[in-house]
MOPAC internal coordinates of N, CA, C and O (Angstrom, degrees):
PM7 1SCF
backbone

  N    0.0000 0     0.00 0     0.00 0    0    0    0
  C    1.4582 1     0.00 0     0.00 0    1    0    0
  C    1.5237 1   108.90 1     0.00 0    2    1    0
  O    1.2310 1   120.59 1   -44.02 1    3    2    1
  N    1.3373 1   116.47 1   135.98 1    3    2    1
  C    1.4628 1   121.55 1   178.91 1    5    3    2
  C    1.5234 1   109.86 1  -111.50 1    6    5    3
  O    1.2310 1   121.44 1   -26.99 1    7    6    5
  N    1.3050 1   114.86 1   153.01 1    7    6    5
  C    1.4546 1   121.24 1   177.83 1    9    7    6
  C    1.5222 1   108.58 1  -116.44 1   10    9    7
  O    1.2310 1   120.57 1   -39.64 1   11   10    9
  N    1.3257 1   116.51 1   140.36 1   11   10    9
  C    1.4541 1   122.17 1  -177.07 1   13   11   10
  C    1.5258 1   110.04 1  -126.40 1   14   13   11
  O    1.2310 1   120.96 1   -27.59 1   15   14   13
  N    1.3086 1   115.77 1   152.41 1   15   14   13
  C    1.4599 1   120.85 1   175.69 1   17   15   14
  C    1.5191 1   109.42 1   -69.87 1   18   17   15
  O    1.2310 1   121.01 1   -34.23 1   19   18   17
  N    1.3044 1   115.68 1   145.77 1   19   18   17
  C    1.4612 1   119.85 1   174.44 1   21   19   18
  C    1.5192 1   108.99 1  -146.15 1   22   21   19
  O    1.2310 1   120.96 1   -34.03 1   23   22   21
  N    1.3170 1   115.77 1   145.97 1   23   22   21
  C    1.4568 1   121.44 1   179.64 1   25   23   22
  C    1.5231 1   109.71 1   -78.71 1   26   25   23
  O    1.2310 1   120.86 1   -33.94 1   27   26   25
  N    1.3170 1   115.96 1   146.06 1   27   26   25
  C    1.4547 1   121.25 1   177.40 1   29   27   26
  C    1.5184 1   108.53 1  -113.31 1   30   29   27
  O    1.2310 1   120.45 1   -54.99 1   31   30   29
  N    1.3224 1   116.75 1   125.01 1   31   30   29
  C    1.4624 1   121.22 1   177.25 1   33   31   30
  C    1.5187 1   108.83 1   -87.69 1   34   33   31
  O    1.2310 1   120.93 1   -53.10 1   35   34   33
  N    1.3203 1   115.83 1   126.90 1   35   34   33
  C    1.4618 1   120.04 1  -177.10 1   37   35   34
  C    1.5149 1   112.58 1  -102.27 1   38   37   35
  O    1.2310 1   120.33 1   157.98 1   39   38   37
  N    1.3219 1   116.97 1   -22.02 1   39   38   37
  C    1.4653 1   120.03 1  -177.17 1   41   39   38
  C    1.5169 1   109.17 1  -158.75 1   42   41   39
  O    1.2310 1   121.41 1   -11.38 1   43   42   41
  N    1.3132 1   114.90 1   168.62 1   43   42   41
  C    1.4619 1   121.26 1   176.65 1   45   43   42
  C    1.5218 1   108.00 1  -123.04 1   46   45   43
  O    1.2310 1   120.66 1   -44.27 1   47   46   45
  N    1.3265 1   116.35 1   135.73 1   47   46   45
  C    1.4555 1   121.70 1   179.44 1   49   47   46
  C    1.5194 1   107.78 1  -121.30 1   50   49   47
  O    1.2310 1   120.57 1   -53.43 1   51   50   49
  N    1.3221 1   116.52 1   126.57 1   51   50   49
  C    1.4654 1   120.99 1  -177.31 1   53   51   50
  C    1.5209 1   111.53 1   -83.20 1   54   53   51
  O    1.2310 1   121.30 1   -15.82 1   55   54   53
  N    1.3117 1   115.12 1   164.18 1   55   54   53
  C    1.4594 1   121.19 1   176.25 1   57   55   54
  C    1.5273 1   109.55 1   -59.88 1   58   57   55
  O    1.2310 1   120.30 1   139.09 1   59   58   57
  N    1.3236 1   117.02 1   -40.91 1   59   58   57
  C    1.4696 1   120.99 1   179.99 1   61   59   58
  C    1.5287 1   110.84 1   -62.65 1   62   61   59
  O    1.2310 1   119.92 1   139.13 1   63   62   61
  N    1.3203 1   117.76 1   -40.87 1   63   62   61
  C    1.4633 1   120.91 1   178.10 1   65   63   62
  C    1.5233 1   110.59 1   -63.27 1   66   65   63
  O    1.2310 1   120.47 1   135.94 1   67   66   65
  N    1.3238 1   116.70 1   -44.06 1   67   66   65
  C    1.4677 1   120.04 1   176.96 1   69   67   66
  C    1.5233 1   110.73 1   -59.18 1   70   69   67
  O    1.2310 1   120.60 1   134.86 1   71   70   69
  N    1.3354 1   116.46 1   -45.14 1   71   70   69
  C    1.4664 1   120.73 1  -179.20 1   73   71   70
  C    1.5262 1   111.11 1   -61.66 1   74   73   71
  O    1.2310 1   120.04 1   139.28 1   75   74   73
  N    1.3294 1   117.54 1   -40.72 1   75   74   73
  C    1.4651 1   120.92 1   178.50 1   77   75   74
  C    1.5264 1   110.94 1   -64.87 1   78   77   75
  O    1.2310 1   120.52 1   138.57 1   79   78   77
  N    1.3282 1   116.60 1   -41.43 1   79   78   77
  C    1.4641 1   119.98 1   179.71 1   81   79   78
  C    1.5230 1   111.29 1   -66.55 1   82   81   79
  O    1.2310 1   120.33 1   141.18 1   83   82   81
  N    1.3296 1   116.97 1   -38.82 1   83   82   81
  C    1.4692 1   120.54 1   177.49 1   85   83   82
  C    1.5197 1   109.92 1   -64.29 1   86   85   83
  O    1.2310 1   120.21 1   139.87 1   87   86   85
  N    1.3392 1   117.21 1   -40.13 1   87   86   85
  C    1.4661 1   121.46 1   178.08 1   89   87   86
  C    1.5258 1   110.79 1   -58.54 1   90   89   87
  O    1.2310 1   120.44 1   141.23 1   91   90   89
  N    1.3239 1   116.77 1   -38.77 1   91   90   89
  C    1.4627 1   120.83 1  -177.94 1   93   91   90
  C    1.5268 1   113.15 1   -66.05 1   94   93   91
  O    1.2310 1   119.82 1   154.11 1   95   94   93
  N    1.3355 1   117.95 1   -25.89 1   95   94   93
  C    1.4710 1   119.64 1  -176.89 1   97   95   94
  C    1.5238 1   112.49 1  -111.66 1   98   97   95
  O    1.2310 1   120.51 1  -169.01 1   99   98   97
  N    1.3401 1   116.63 1    10.99 1   99   98   97
  C    1.4615 1   119.50 1  -179.70 1  101   99   98
  C    1.5245 1   109.77 1  -146.08 1  102  101   99
  O    1.2310 1   120.98 1     4.52 1  103  102  101
  N    1.3153 1   115.73 1  -175.48 1  103  102  101
  C    1.4646 1   120.97 1   177.67 1  105  103  102
  C    1.5221 1   111.64 1  -100.72 1  106  105  103
  O    1.2310 1   120.24 1  -169.03 1  107  106  105
  N    1.3221 1   117.14 1    10.97 1  107  106  105
  C    1.4608 1   121.90 1  -176.53 1  109  107  106
  C    1.5290 1   109.60 1   -92.61 1  110  109  107
  O    1.2310 1   120.53 1   -43.10 1  111  110  109
  N    1.3283 1   116.60 1   136.90 1  111  110  109
  C    1.4618 1   121.29 1  -179.44 1  113  111  110
  C    1.5247 1   111.34 1   -74.95 1  114  113  111
  O    1.2310 1   120.55 1   -16.58 1  115  114  113
  N    1.3291 1   116.55 1   163.42 1  115  114  113
  C    1.4662 1   121.53 1   177.58 1  117  115  114
  C    1.5290 1   111.01 1   -59.59 1  118  117  115
  O    1.2310 1   118.85 1   132.48 1  119  118  117
  N    1.3561 1   119.81 1   -47.52 1  119  118  117
  C    1.4720 1   118.51 1   178.86 1  121  119  118
  C    1.5317 1   113.24 1   -61.51 1  122  121  119
  O    1.2310 1   120.15 1   140.72 1  123  122  121
  N    1.3326 1   117.32 1   -39.28 1  123  122  121
  C    1.4677 1   119.68 1   179.30 1  125  123  122
  C    1.5270 1   111.02 1   -66.95 1  126  125  123
  O    1.2310 1   120.49 1   137.58 1  127  126  125
  N    1.3192 1   116.67 1   -42.42 1  127  126  125
  C    1.4626 1   120.73 1   177.97 1  129  127  126
  C    1.5228 1   110.62 1   -62.04 1  130  129  127
  O    1.2310 1   120.56 1   135.39 1  131  130  129
  N    1.3331 1   116.54 1   -44.61 1  131  130  129
  C    1.4618 1   121.21 1   178.64 1  133  131  130
  C    1.5201 1   110.56 1   -60.09 1  134  133  131
  O    1.2310 1   120.42 1   138.03 1  135  134  133
  N    1.3276 1   116.81 1   -41.97 1  135  134  133
  C    1.4674 1   120.84 1   179.76 1  137  135  134
  C    1.5294 1   111.21 1   -62.27 1  138  137  135
  O    1.2310 1   120.17 1   138.59 1  139  138  137
  N    1.3210 1   117.27 1   -41.41 1  139  138  137
  C    1.4645 1   120.74 1  -179.94 1  141  139  138
  C    1.5325 1   110.45 1   -67.14 1  142  141  139
  O    1.2310 1   120.13 1   136.86 1  143  142  141
  N    1.3204 1   117.36 1   -43.14 1  143  142  141
  C    1.4670 1   119.93 1   178.80 1  145  143  142
  C    1.5256 1   110.24 1   -63.21 1  146  145  143
  O    1.2310 1   120.18 1   136.63 1  147  146  145
  N    1.3359 1   117.26 1   -43.37 1  147  146  145
  C    1.4676 1   121.16 1   178.05 1  149  147  146
  C    1.5298 1   110.55 1   -60.82 1  150  149  147
  O    1.2310 1   120.34 1   140.52 1  151  150  149
  N    1.3318 1   116.96 1   -39.48 1  151  150  149
  C    1.4683 1   120.59 1   178.28 1  153  151  150
  C    1.5282 1   110.54 1   -64.25 1  154  153  151
  O    1.2310 1   120.11 1   137.92 1  155  154  153
  N    1.3306 1   117.40 1   -42.08 1  155  154  153
  C    1.4704 1   120.79 1   176.72 1  157  155  154
  C    1.5239 1   111.04 1   -59.46 1  158  157  155
  O    1.2310 1   120.62 1   140.01 1  159  158  157
  N    1.3286 1   116.41 1   -39.99 1  159  158  157
  C    1.4646 1   120.70 1  -179.62 1  161  159  158
  C    1.5245 1   112.17 1   -65.97 1  162  161  159
  O    1.2310 1   120.14 1   157.33 1  163  162  161
  N    1.3197 1   117.33 1   -22.67 1  163  162  161
  C    1.4635 1   121.27 1   175.63 1  165  163  162
  C    1.5245 1   111.88 1   -88.12 1  166  165  163
  O    1.2310 1   120.52 1   141.68 1  167  166  165
  N    1.3155 1   116.60 1   -38.32 1  167  166  165
  C    1.4645 1   121.22 1  -173.27 1  169  167  166
  C    1.5297 1   112.66 1   -79.95 1  170  169  167
  O    1.2310 1   119.77 1   138.63 1  171  170  169
  N    1.3182 1   118.05 1   -41.37 1  171  170  169
  C    1.4660 1   120.84 1  -177.01 1  173  171  170
  C    1.5244 1   112.17 1   -57.28 1  174  173  171
  O    1.2310 1   118.62 1   131.47 1  175  174  173
  N    1.3446 1   120.24 1   -48.53 1  175  174  173
  C    1.4724 1   119.00 1   178.77 1  177  175  174
  C    1.5285 1   113.46 1   -60.21 1  178  177  175
  O    1.2310 1   120.20 1   147.82 1  179  178  177
  N    1.3174 1   117.23 1   -32.18 1  179  178  177
  C    1.4706 1   120.73 1   177.88 1  181  179  178
  C    1.5255 1   110.43 1   -62.28 1  182  181  179
  O    1.2310 1   120.44 1   134.74 1  183  182  181
  N    1.3248 1   116.77 1   -45.26 1  183  182  181
  C    1.4642 1   120.45 1   179.73 1  185  183  182
  C    1.5298 1   111.64 1   -69.57 1  186  185  183
  O    1.2310 1   120.45 1   141.05 1  187  186  185
  N    1.3346 1   116.75 1   -38.95 1  187  186  185
  C    1.4656 1   119.97 1   176.85 1  189  187  186
  C    1.5216 1   110.31 1   -62.10 1  190  189  187
  O    1.2310 1   120.46 1   138.35 1  191  190  189
  N    1.3305 1   116.72 1   -41.65 1  191  190  189
  C    1.4593 1   121.41 1   178.86 1  193  191  190
  C    1.5145 1   113.07 1   -64.21 1  194  193  191
  O    1.2310 1   120.75 1   153.12 1  195  194  193
  N    1.3350 1   116.18 1   -26.88 1  195  194  193
  C    1.4640 1   121.00 1   178.89 1  197  195  194
  C    1.5281 1   111.77 1   -86.27 1  198  197  195
  O    1.2310 1   120.56 1  -177.88 1  199  198  197
  N    1.3419 1   116.53 1     2.12 1  199  198  197
  C    1.4616 1   120.17 1   176.94 1  201  199  198
  C    1.5143 1   115.21 1    90.84 1  202  201  199
  O    1.2310 1   119.94 1  -169.91 1  203  202  201
  N    1.3207 1   117.72 1    10.09 1  203  202  201
  C    1.4616 1   120.67 1  -178.89 1  205  203  202
  C    1.5271 1   110.94 1   -86.28 1  206  205  203
  O    1.2310 1   121.15 1   -24.83 1  207  206  205
  N    1.3196 1   115.41 1   155.17 1  207  206  205
  C    1.4615 1   121.95 1   168.70 1  209  207  206
  C    1.5194 1   105.73 1   -93.02 1  210  209  207
  O    1.2310 1   120.12 1   -52.66 1  211  210  209
  N    1.3187 1   117.38 1   127.34 1  211  210  209
  C    1.4599 1   121.66 1   179.63 1  213  211  210
  C    1.5209 1   107.63 1   -99.32 1  214  213  211
  O    1.2310 1   120.71 1   -62.96 1  215  214  213
  N    1.3263 1   116.25 1   117.04 1  215  214  213
  C    1.4601 1   121.42 1  -178.24 1  217  215  214
  C    1.5277 1   108.86 1  -105.43 1  218  217  215
  O    1.2310 1   121.06 1   -57.91 1  219  218  217
  N    1.3240 1   115.57 1   122.09 1  219  218  217
  C    1.4572 1   121.54 1   179.73 1  221  219  218
  C    1.5256 1   109.90 1  -112.69 1  222  221  219
  O    1.2310 1   121.25 1  -124.28 1  223  222  221
  N    1.3151 1   115.21 1    55.72 1  223  222  221
  C    1.4590 1   121.16 1   177.62 1  225  223  222
  C    1.5159 1   112.46 1    56.79 1  226  225  223
  O    1.2310 1   120.79 1    43.43 1  227  226  225
  N    1.3240 1   116.10 1  -136.57 1  227  226  225
  C    1.4604 1   121.25 1  -178.11 1  229  227  226
  C    1.5281 1   112.71 1   -72.52 1  230  229  227
  O    1.2310 1   120.15 1   167.60 1  231  230  229
  N    1.3400 1   117.33 1   -12.40 1  231  230  229
  C    1.4707 1   120.23 1   178.05 1  233  231  230
  C    1.5163 1   110.86 1   -65.69 1  234  233  231
  O    1.2310 1   120.90 1   143.08 1  235  234  233
  N    1.3298 1   115.89 1   -36.92 1  235  234  233
  C    1.4580 1   119.40 1   177.75 1  237  235  234
  C    1.5120 1   112.53 1   140.25 1  238  237  235
  O    1.2310 1   121.28 1    -3.30 1  239  238  237
  N    1.3129 1   115.15 1   176.70 1  239  238  237
  C    1.4602 1   122.93 1   178.85 1  241  239  238
  C    1.5174 1   108.78 1  -117.63 1  242  241  239
  O    1.2310 1   120.96 1   -35.82 1  243  242  241
  N    1.3248 1   115.78 1   144.18 1  243  242  241
  C    1.4532 1   121.49 1  -178.66 1  245  243  242
  C    1.5192 1   109.79 1  -121.75 1  246  245  243
  O    1.2310 1   120.75 1   -40.93 1  247  246  245
  N    1.3236 1   116.16 1   139.07 1  247  246  245
  C    1.4552 1   121.47 1   176.58 1  249  247  246
  C    1.5195 1   108.16 1  -151.39 1  250  249  247
  O    1.2310 1   120.81 1   -16.18 1  251  250  249
  N    1.3184 1   116.05 1   163.82 1  251  250  249
  C    1.4570 1   121.12 1   177.68 1  253  251  250
  C    1.5202 1   108.10 1  -104.29 1  254  253  251
  O    1.2310 1   120.37 1   -46.29 1  255  254  253
  N    1.3163 1   116.90 1   133.71 1  255  254  253
  C    1.4588 1   122.89 1   177.75 1  257  255  254
  C    1.5176 1   108.96 1  -121.15 1  258  257  255
  O    1.2310 1   120.40 1   -30.10 1  259  258  257
  N    1.3130 1   116.84 1   149.90 1  259  258  257
  C    1.4617 1   120.79 1   176.12 1  261  259  258
  C    1.5202 1   109.39 1  -120.97 1  262  261  259
  O    1.2310 1   121.05 1   -26.27 1  263  262  261
  N    1.3145 1   115.60 1   153.73 1  263  262  261
  C    1.4617 1   122.92 1   175.68 1  265  263  262
  C    1.5212 1   107.44 1  -119.51 1  266  265  263
  O    1.2310 1   120.73 1   -41.01 1  267  266  265
  N    1.3229 1   116.21 1   138.99 1  267  266  265
  C    1.4648 1   118.66 1   179.76 1  269  267  266
  C    1.5206 1   110.49 1  -147.63 1  270  269  267
  O    1.2310 1   121.57 1   -15.87 1  271  270  269
  N    1.3113 1   114.60 1   164.13 1  271  270  269
  C    1.4535 1   120.96 1   169.80 1  273  271  270
  C    1.5199 1   107.06 1   -80.05 1  274  273  271
  O    1.2310 1   120.21 1   -26.25 1  275  274  273
  N    1.3111 1   117.20 1   153.75 1  275  274  273
  C    1.4547 1   121.17 1  -179.52 1  277  275  274
  C    1.5199 1   112.46 1   -80.50 1  278  277  275
  O    1.2310 1   121.05 1   -22.66 1  279  278  277
  N    1.3237 1   115.59 1   157.34 1  279  278  277
  C    1.4647 1   122.75 1   175.00 1  281  279  278
  C    1.5211 1   107.55 1  -126.25 1  282  281  279
  O    1.2310 1   120.48 1   -28.09 1  283  282  281
  N    1.3109 1   116.69 1   151.91 1  283  282  281
  C    1.4621 1   121.70 1  -178.16 1  285  283  282
  C    1.5230 1   111.92 1   -66.48 1  286  285  283
  O    1.2310 1   120.16 1   151.32 1  287  286  285
  N    1.3292 1   117.30 1   -28.68 1  287  286  285
  C    1.4647 1   120.50 1   179.87 1  289  287  286
  C    1.5236 1   109.19 1  -149.71 1  290  289  287
  O    1.2310 1   121.11 1   -13.62 1  291  290  289
  N    1.3219 1   115.47 1   166.38 1  291  290  289
  C    1.4623 1   120.50 1   178.17 1  293  291  290
  C    1.5251 1   110.73 1   -61.61 1  294  293  291
  O    1.2310 1   120.34 1   142.18 1  295  294  293
  N    1.3300 1   116.96 1   -37.82 1  295  294  293
  C    1.4632 1   121.00 1   179.53 1  297  295  294
  C    1.5265 1   112.13 1   -64.29 1  298  297  295
  O    1.2310 1   120.04 1   149.29 1  299  298  297
  N    1.3271 1   117.53 1   -30.71 1  299  298  297
  C    1.4647 1   121.51 1  -178.51 1  301  299  298
  C    1.5268 1   112.96 1   -84.85 1  302  301  299
  O    1.2310 1   120.78 1   169.23 1  303  302  301
  N    1.3301 1   116.12 1   -10.77 1  303  302  301
  C    1.4618 1   119.03 1   179.93 1  305  303  302
  C    1.5194 1   109.73 1   -76.25 1  306  305  303
  O    1.2310 1   120.81 1   -40.25 1  307  306  305
  N    1.3395 1   116.06 1   139.75 1  307  306  305
  C    1.4656 1   121.13 1   174.87 1  309  307  306
  C    1.5203 1   108.79 1  -141.81 1  310  309  307
  O    1.2310 1   120.68 1   -17.05 1  311  310  309
  N    1.3093 1   116.30 1   162.95 1  311  310  309
  C    1.4602 1   120.33 1  -179.47 1  313  311  310
  C    1.5248 1   111.90 1   -63.11 1  314  313  311
  O    1.2310 1   120.11 1   160.84 1  315  314  313
  N    1.3256 1   117.40 1   -19.16 1  315  314  313
  C    1.4547 1   120.84 1   177.05 1  317  315  314
  C    1.5187 1   113.31 1   -64.83 1  318  317  315
  O    1.2310 1   120.14 1   162.53 1  319  318  317
  N    1.3247 1   117.33 1   -17.47 1  319  318  317
  C    1.4629 1   121.33 1   178.93 1  321  319  318
  C    1.5293 1   112.58 1   -82.87 1  322  321  319
  O    1.2310 1   120.72 1   169.40 1  323  322  321
  N    1.3234 1   116.23 1   -10.60 1  323  322  321
  C    1.4654 1   119.97 1  -179.83 1  325  323  322
  C    1.5179 1   108.93 1   -73.87 1  326  325  323
  O    1.2310 1   121.07 1   -53.51 1  327  326  325
  N    1.3386 1   115.55 1   126.49 1  327  326  325
  C    1.4668 1   121.60 1  -178.13 1  329  327  326
  C    1.5190 1   111.81 1   -87.70 1  330  329  327
  O    1.2310 1   120.37 1   146.55 1  331  330  329
  N    1.2990 1   116.90 1   -33.45 1  331  330  329
  C    1.4558 1   119.12 1  -177.73 1  333  331  330
  C    1.5021 1   111.40 1   173.58 1  334  333  331
  O    1.2310 1   121.58 1    -1.34 1  335  334  333
  N    1.3207 1   114.58 1   178.66 1  335  334  333
  C    1.4568 1   120.61 1   177.50 1  337  335  334
  C    1.5075 1   108.02 1  -133.93 1  338  337  335
  O    1.2310 1   121.29 1   -19.85 1  339  338  337
  N    1.3115 1   115.14 1   160.15 1  339  338  337
  C    1.4496 1   119.61 1   177.44 1  341  339  338
  C    1.5088 1   108.91 1  -152.64 1  342  341  339
  O    1.2310 1   120.74 1   -28.47 1  343  342  341
  N    1.3192 1   116.18 1   151.53 1  343  342  341
  C    1.4534 1   120.94 1   173.00 1  345  343  342
  C    1.5128 1   107.03 1   -92.92 1  346  345  343
  O    1.2310 1   120.35 1   -36.72 1  347  346  345
  N    1.2887 1   116.93 1   143.28 1  347  346  345
  C    1.4573 1   119.70 1   179.40 1  349  347  346
  C    1.5083 1   109.59 1  -132.51 1  350  349  347
  O    1.2310 1   121.63 1   -19.69 1  351  350  349
  N    1.3066 1   114.49 1   160.31 1  351  350  349
  C    1.4632 1   118.79 1   176.02 1  353  351  350
  C    1.4991 1   109.10 1  -137.59 1  354  353  351
  O    1.2310 1   120.10 1   180.00 1  355  354  353

């Protein structure tokens, strides 16, 4: 049996809470902050789907990775060998 590291979530923070906190440290209103975050949630997946790495400064970088079984040659490879995809940061 093997043991692996896993992250532990201690709390949940809502979009509204984030927007309120951003308002406290900037001149942007809660509705404007919410609109920008919602726009990011629409735009980021589009860029990830196009194969881009999305870099959000010191917050981190996001990309999509796939896992597959190997094939003996490029001609023998097919999408059926793909096991799954995941987003990483």
